[in-house]
N, C-alpha and C positions, 0 to 999 in steps of 0.2 A: 504494499500499500504506500502510495506516495504521501509525503508529509509536506508541510509548508511552514514558513515563518514570515512574519511581517514586523517591521520595526515598530517598537512602542507597544506591542501587545503583551509582552512581559510574561510574568508567571501565571497570569490568569489563563492565557492561551496554552501555556505548557500543560495546565490541568486539563484543558479541552483535548489536547493531543493525547495525553495519557489515558483519557477516557475512552479513546478509540479502542484500546486493548480490552475493554470490558463491554464491547458492543453487544446489543441484544439482537439475536439472529433474525434474519428475514424468513419468508415462507419458502417452502420447498419448490423445486421446479414443477413437480406434479400439481401442487396447489396453484401455482402461478399459471399453469396451462388452462385454467378455467377462464382467464381473461379472453374475451372474444368467443367463449363457449356459453356456459350458462350465466356467466357474468359479462357485462359490457366491458369494453377495453379499459374503462376507468375504474371498474370494480363494482358497479351497481348490479342489482338483480336485473337480468334482461327480461324476465317474464313480468307480466302484469300481476295485479293482486287478485285474490280469489273472488272478490265482489265485482270485479270488472270495472271499478271506478278509477283504477290506475292502469293505463294500457301498457303493453310490452314496448320496450325500447326498440326502434327500428332504424337507428342510425342518427337520429336527430337532424337538425337543419344544418346543412353544410354549404348552402348557397341561398340567395334570395328566393322565396317561394314564387311560384308562377303568378304573373300579374303585377309583381312589384318591380319598379324601376328605381335604382339607387341614384341619388343625387349627393355627391360628396360634400356639398354645402349644407346638407340637412341631416337630421338624425335619422337613423334607420327606421323605416315605417313598421308599424305594428303588424307582425305576420299573421295575427289571428284577430284582426279587427272585426271580422264578420261574426265572431262568436257572440252568443247571448248568455247572460248569467243563468246558471242552473238553479241557484237559490241564493238568498241573502241571509247571513247570520246576524241576528240582532239580540237585544236583551230579552225579547219575547220568546225566542226559540233556541237560545244557545245551549240549553240543557240537552237538546236533541243531538247536538254535535260536540258534546263535551269531550269525547275521546280524541277528536280531531283538532281541538284547540289547545294552544299552549296556555300555561297559567297566566302568562303576561297578557295574552289576548283576552282571556276571561276577565282579567282585571280592568282592561281598557273598556270592554263592552259594559261591564258593571259600573265603572266610574262615569261613563258618558252614555247612558242608555238611550238618549234621544237623538244622538248624532253619530256614534261610533258604530258603523255597519261594515260588514265584510261581504262583498259580492264575490261569489264563487263561480268560476267558469270551468268548462271542460279541461281536463288535464292533458297537456301536451308535453311529452318527454322530448323536448326539442334541443337539449344541450348536446353539443358535439365538440370535438377538438381536432386539430390537424393530424394527419397521419403520422408525422414525425414525433408528435407527443405520445401517441399510442405506442409507438415503438419504444420510446423511452420508458414508458410505464411497465412494459414487459420486463425490461432490465431492472427497473427499480424494485419490482416485486420480489426478485430473488437476491438483490444486492443491497437494498436500502436497509439501514440499521440505525437504531437509536444509540447515542453515545452520551457520556457525561451525565448519567442518571436520567436520561430522557430529555436533557436540555439542548442536545445537539443532534445532528443527522449526518450520516456519511453514506457513501455508496449509491448516491442517487443524484439526478439532475433533471432539469426541464419541466417536470410536472409533479403531481402528488407522489411523495416517496414511498407511500404504503398503500397501494391500490387494494390490497387485501389486509386490512388492519387487524391487529390482535389486541390492541389496547387503546385506552382513551388518549394517551399521549400521541400515538400514531395518528389517530383521527384528527387531533388538534393540529398536528404538523401538516396534514393534508390540506387543511384550510390555509395555513400560513404560507404554504408553498404550492398552492394550486396554480395552474397555468393561466396567466393574464396577458400573454404577449411578451415581447422582448423590450422594445423601446416604444413608450406610450406617452402621448400628450393629450391633456384634457383641460377644458374650462370647468371650474368647480364653483358652484354657488352654495352658500350655506346660510342658515338663519336660526335664531333662537327667539321665537315670538314671546312677547310678554303675556301675562294672564289676560290682558285685554285684547290681545291679538295684534298689537303693533309689532313691526319687525323692520330690521335693516338687513339688506342682502350684502353679504361679504362675497366678493368674487376674487378668485385667484387662478393662476395658471399652474397646473400640476404637471410635472414631468417625471417619468420613471425610466430607469434602466434596470430591468429584472435580470441580474446576473445569473440567478437560478435557472432562467430560461434562455440564456445566451447559447446559441448553437455551437459556439466555439469551445464551450466548457465541456470537457469530457470526463471530469471527476469533480466530486464535491470540493476536494482540496484546492482545485484551481481557483476557486472563488475567494480564497483567503479570508474565509469567515464572513463575507458580505453577501447577503441574499438579494438585496436590491439597493439602488441609489435613488433618492427622491429629492426633488427641488420644487419648492412652492414659492411663487412670486405673486405678491398681493397686487391687485388692480384697484379694488374699491371696497369700502368707501375711502375718501381721501386720507383718513387717518391710517389706513392700512396700505395705501399705495406705495409701492417700492420696497416694502418689507419683504424679506426673504428668509426661508428656512431650508437647510439642506440636511438630509439624513443619509448616513451610510448605515443601513440596517444590518446589524450583525446576525449571523445565523445562530450561533450559540451566544445568547445575551447574558448568560451566567458567566461564561468564560470572559466575555468582553461586552460591556453594555453598548448599546447603539451610539454611534457618534452623531451628535447633533450640534449644528452651528446656526446662529441667527444673525441677521443683518437688519439694522434699523437705519433708514435713510437720514433721519435727523442727527444721529450720532456718527454715521459713516464709519462704523466699527463692526467687526465680526466678533461675536462672543460665543464661546463654547457653552453649551447647556448640558448639565449632567443629570443622570437619574431619570430620563424619560423612557421608562420601561414598564412602569407599574401604574399606580393610581394618581399620578399628577393631574390636577384639575386643568382642563383646557380653558384658558381665559375667554376665548370667543364664545364658549358655550354658556358663559355666566354661571359656572359651577354645576351644570347639568351632566357634563361628560368628563370622564377621566381618559388619560392617554391610551390605556389598554382596551378601550371600547370601540376604537375604530376597526372597521372590517369585522364587527361583532366582538372579536378578540384578537389582539396582537400583542407582541412583546414577550417578556419572559414569563414562563408559566410555573416557575419553581416554588412560588409561595402557596401553591394549592396542592392538595391531594386529589387526584383525578380518578374518576370511575367511569367505565364504559357501561352505559345502561342498555344500549342496543338499538334496534330499528323500531320506528313507529310511523304511523301515517298521520300527517299533519297538514293543515291548510297553511300555505305559505305564499308570500308575494312572488309571483313567477311570471315570466314573459311580460314584464312591465314596460315594454317599449311605448305603449300608449300613454302611460303616466308621464313619460318624459317628452311628450309631444310639444312642439312649439306653439300649438294652438292654445296651450294653457299659460296664462300669466302667473307670476308667483302669488299675486293676490287671490287667484282662483284656487291655489293649492294650500296656502298657509292659513289655516283657520285657528281660532282660539282653541287651546288645550290639545289639539291633535290635527294631523293632516286632514285635508278634505278627502274622505274615503271614496267618494263617488268615482273618480277615475282609476282607482287602484284595482288590480286584478289579483285574485287569490285562486290557487289550484291545490288539489289534493296530491301530495307527493310523499314518498317514503323518505324519511330522514334518519340519519344517525343521531343519537342523543348521548351526550356526555355530561358529567357534572363534576365541578370542582368545589372543594371546601377548603377554606383558608386553614393552613397548618397552625398548630398550637404555637403561640408566640408571634405569629404574623398577623397582619391586619390589612384591610382595604377600606377606603373611604366610604363605599356604599355597596360592596359585594363580598360579604363573608361567605356566600354560596352563590354559584352561578350555574345554571343549566343552559347548555348550548345545543342548538339544533343545526344540522348540516345536511344539505341536499345531497342525496346519494348519486345523482347524475352529474354533479359538477364539483363536489367537495367544497362548495361555497357555504360558509356559515350564514344562515338566513334569519335566525332569531335567537334571543336569549332572555332568560328570566333571572334577574339579579335580586338577591335577598340580603337585607341588612343584618345588623347585629342581633336583632330580635327575631330573625328568620321570617320577617314579613317582607312582602314585595317592595323593593326599593326603586328599581328601574326596570323598564321593559325596552328591549331592543328589537328592531326589525330591519332587515336588509331586503332590497328589491332587486331580484335577478333580472338583468337586462340581457337580451340575446343578441350578441354580435355575430349574426349568422353569416356575415361576409368574411369572417376571419378563418374558421369559426371558433367561437368560445362564448361561454357564459360568465358574467362577472357582476359584481354589485354595481348597480347604476346609482342609486341613492340609498342612504341608510339613516335611521332615526333612532334616537334614544328618548324615552319618555320618563319624566318624573311625575308620576300620577299624583302623589301627595302634594307636590308644588303646583300642579296644574300647568306644567310647561314641558317643552321638548326642544331638542336641538337636532336639526336635519342637515346633512352634508350630501354633496354629490348631485344636487339639482342641476339640470342642464337645459331646461325648457327654453330659456332665453339666452343660452350660451352656445358656443360653437360645438360641432360634433367632435367626439373623441377620434384621435388619429393614432393609428398603429404603424409600426415600422418607419417611424420618423427618424431623421438624422439628428442624433444627440451626441455631444462630445462629453465623455465622462469627466474631463477636467473641470467642467462647470460645477460638478457635484462635489465641491470641496470648499474649504474656507477661502482659498485663493480665487476660486471660480466666482463665488458670490461677491467677493470684494471687487473683483474686476467688473462684474455686471453692475454693481452699485455705483462705480465711478463713471459709468457712461452717461 
């Protein structure tokens, strides 16, 4: 096995490297041969459910559906715009669908019985990935391993490292390292409406280089413990214009915490920010969100004891291209207390369910226990129930799967975290009035550094 070293990583990374010698074994070649057989290439059950309410996977969408013409200046059209709702979940009938609802969804329906509704549409198992990712998953299944007590991964590249997972930590890594493209550019709008429904839209340009999915990477060690590079450039409001943040997101964040630098135009200085891997409150969310709640969960997972609960059938926000339509203004979407649910689309899907409990002696600002739900067809974390110190519901998270069928891949379009007790929420990833996401763009990795943002700020 090839090893690596990087200046400044020190003894922490030495521990990471030593952890490789105690790697947890991957599945056998015989088990891995199920991929593309009774399992889809990504590891989901290929068959539908017994009730016939979840269909079999037939390959997903790998190109625009018939009748859809793509315009690169516009968001991808809703591939299922002709569908009509099968039923609507409300406070009046939610007991009928109790098994298909998360505890967080039940909490939202109960808290806002007159307005929080869930329109349920026919289920389309539309998620697909490029052929080269499927080939990588075949390799990952037999070579991917957990290291450093589950805090790191080796023997895998390109996509989910554990398509046939054996533990909660493997499931969690599949979300962290699912395939999102290689070099990606997007406009990102976010907001934290007040209890009265007033809001200010924050807009930024987000740029990513996912080294985990870099075609030139042939081994985990080639990445030098960096899973992706991220650069955020603030556009509006004026108070945020020109501000920049750059992440070098470490693969094993216990061995070495993620590297984060910030640039403020008024100061014209770059400052290193430490400790952004756990429950640091996000200032723009006004205390509603912690750093580790983006993408439902991200960052170091070592402060929790994790348990694999298994598969369940849940109603989740899926194929939400219509919700991101430019036909909607932000005032149409951002209601008091919760998003306008009318344009949202829910479908019944099988999900993996894992649960983490804070270890003795550890703490989290509002998640002493968290239950996370991950879509089996994409490994995207789609929902989470967060419980506070008294084990009462503290926060509810929901991610909206957007289908980039021209790539193809499925990823989070927008995501939201609700503080039910406070009557507020924070949503990120809105793109209705923003430019479309671009894949395979030309990005120079040198920009994703302290020097890079200092140079950008001086222009």
